C-alpha positions in Angstrom: -19.5 16.9 3.5 -16.0 15.4 2.4 -13.3 16.1 5.0 -9.5 16.5 4.2 -9.0 13.3 5.8 -11.1 11.5 3.3 -8.9 12.7 0.5 -5.5 12.4 2.2 -3.5 9.2 1.8 -0.4 8.6 3.7 2.5 6.9 2.2 5.3 5.5 4.6 8.9 6.3 3.6 12.2 4.9 4.8 15.5 4.2 3.6 15.6 1.6 0.7 12.0 1.8 0.2 10.9 0.4 -3.1 10.0 3.6 -4.9 8.5 1.9 -8.1 6.0 -0.1 -6.1 3.7 2.8 -5.6 4.1 5.0 -8.7 0.8 4.0 -10.4 -0.9 4.4 -7.2 0.2 7.8 -6.0 0.2 9.3 -9.4 -3.5 8.4 -10.2 -4.7 9.2 -6.8 -3.1 12.8 -7.1 -4.7 13.0 -10.5 -8.1 12.2 -8.9 -8.1 14.7 -6.1 -6.3 13.0 -3.4 -3.3 14.5 -1.4 -0.5 12.1 -0.9 1.7 12.9 2.3 4.8 11.0 3.1 5.5 9.8 6.7 8.9 8.8 7.8 10.2 7.4 11.3 11.3 11.2 11.6 11.3 14.2 9.3 14.9 13.4 8.3 15.4 12.7 4.5 15.4 9.1 3.4 17.0 7.5 0.4 14.8 5.1 -1.7 16.1 1.9 -3.3 16.2 3.9 -6.5 18.5 6.4 -4.9 16.1 9.2 -4.7 16.0 11.4 -1.6 12.7 12.1 0.1 12.1 14.5 2.8 8.9 13.2 4.8 6.1 15.6 5.2 5.7 14.4 8.8 7.0 11.9 11.4 5.4 8.8 12.4 4.6 10.1 15.8 2.5 12.7 14.1 0.6 10.4 12.2 -3.2 9.9 13.2 -5.5 7.4 11.6 -8.3 9.9 11.8 -6.4 12.3 9.5 -6.1 9.7 6.9 -8.1 7.6 4.1 -5.3 5.0 3.8 -1.8 4.1 4.9 0.4 2.7 2.2 3.5 0.5 3.2 6.0 -0.5 0.5 8.7 -2.9 0.4 12.3 -2.2 1.7 15.4 -4.3 2.5 14.9 -3.1 6.1 11.7 -5.1 6.5 14.1 -8.2 6.3 17.0 -7.2 8.3 15.8 -6.2 11.7 13.0 -4.4 13.7 13.8 -0.9 12.3 10.4 -0.6 10.6 8.2 -2.5 13.1 6.9 1.0 14.3 5.1 1.1 10.8 3.5 -2.3 11.3 2.4 -1.1 14.8 0.8 2.0 13.1 -0.8 -0.2 10.5 -2.6 -2.0 13.5 -3.7 1.4 14.9 -5.2 2.3 11.5 -7.0 -1.1 11.1 -8.3 -0.8 14.7 -9.6 2.6 13.9 -11.3 1.4 10.7 -8.9 3.2 8.4 -7.5 0.9 5.5 -4.0 -0.2 4.9 -2.3 -1.3 1.9 1.0 -3.3 2.0 3.2 -4.6 -0.8 6.2 -6.7 -0.9 8.4 -6.8 2.3 5.7 -4.7 4.1 3.4 -7.8 4.0 6.3 -9.6 6.2 6.2 -6.7 8.7 2.4 -7.0 9.0 2.8 -10.9 9.5 5.1 -10.3 12.3 2.7 -7.9 13.9 0.1 -10.5 13.7 -2.2 -8.6 11.2 -2.4 -11.4 8.8 -3.3 -14.3 11.0 -7.1 -13.6 10.5 -7.3 -12.0 7.1 -7.0 -13.3 3.6 -3.6 -12.1 2.1 -0.9 -12.4 -0.3 2.7 -11.6 -0.8 5.7 -12.7 -3.0 5.3 -16.3 -2.2 3.7 -18.2 0.9 7.1 -19.5 2.2 8.3 -15.9 2.4 5.6 -15.1 4.9 6.0 -18.5 6.6 9.6 -17.7 7.5 8.3 -14.9 9.8 6.6 -17.6 12.0 3.2 -16.0 11.7 0.3 -18.0 12.4 -1.8 -17.0 9.1 -0.6 -19.4 6.6 -4.1 -20.9 6.0 -5.4 -17.5 5.0 -2.6 -17.2 2.3 -4.1 -16.7 -1.2 -2.0 -17.1 -4.4 -3.2 -14.1 -6.2 -1.8 -10.7 -7.7 -3.4 -8.8 -4.9 -5.9 -9.4 -2.1 -8.4 -7.2 -0.3 -10.0 -8.5 3.0 -11.9 -5.7 4.7 -9.7 -2.8 5.1 -6.5 -4.6 4.3 -4.8 -4.9 0.8 -1.7 -6.9 0.2 0.2 -7.6 -2.9 3.5 -9.1 -4.1 6.4 -7.3 -5.3 5.8 -7.8 -9.0 2.2 -6.5 -8.9 2.3 -2.7 -8.5 -0.5 -2.3 -11.0 -2.7 -4.8 -9.3 -1.9 -3.2 -6.0 -3.1 0.2 -7.4 -6.2 -1.5 -8.6 -7.2 -2.8 -5.3 -6.5 0.6 -3.8 -8.7 2.5 -6.3 -11.4 0.0 -5.9 -11.4 0.3 -2.0 -11.3 4.2 -2.1 -13.9 4.3 -5.0 -11.6 6.3 -7.2 -13.1 4.8 -10.3 -16.3 3.0 -11.0 -16.2 -0.7 -12.0 -16.0 -0.1 -15.8 -13.3 2.5 -15.7 -11.4 0.5 -13.1 -11.3 -2.5 -15.4 -10.2 -0.3 -18.3 -7.6 1.3 -16.2 -6.2 -2.2 -15.2 -6.3 -3.4 -18.9 -4.5 -0.4 -20.1 -1.6 -0.3 -17.5 -1.3 -4.0 -16.9 -2.2 -5.5 -20.4 -1.2 -2.6 -22.6 -4.7 -2.9 -24.1 -4.9 0.5 -26.0 -8.7 0.0 -26.5 -9.1 0.6 -22.8 -7.9 4.2 -23.2 -11.3 5.2 -24.9 -13.2 4.0 -21.9 -11.0 6.0 -19.5 -11.6 9.0 -21.5 -15.3 8.6 -21.5 -15.6 7.7 -25.1 
């Protein structure tokens, strides 16, 4: 039996979060039967980098890994200007320790690096020296790729929201391999022929 936690994905939201980085992910998860719930440091509204106001569904202290299929962390200016978002990196540790996957893109990868979560896992980010500046010990595990999945952790750089979504869909089993390849070709490469595969033609 499928539980609600198997179909619920949590998206972290905070001031200056990069709202475009998860547009493909959340739209297509929702279209495929998932519920996306937003999580803030509190339930107070936040303002995205694009100027949108988001009212979180729950606060971080209400979040439990057992209630989720995935935690998504986006980039934000605040990842690089202090420790305000460190609680989300600690939440990512709780998720991974509980066997629940985490997906981080852009500046969120630096937050995970500071938390020590990339030291023993293959990962990527914007560029290797961006993470090196955090002082983390995982430089040898850095991979120069659009997105990387290692066990339950997905990482991607800021220019790869489509590849980020692809890795999430693969991890959650949203599409079979053939449809996932077609989805990526359509949205990343503008390959119109892939649309027929997605439609089951």
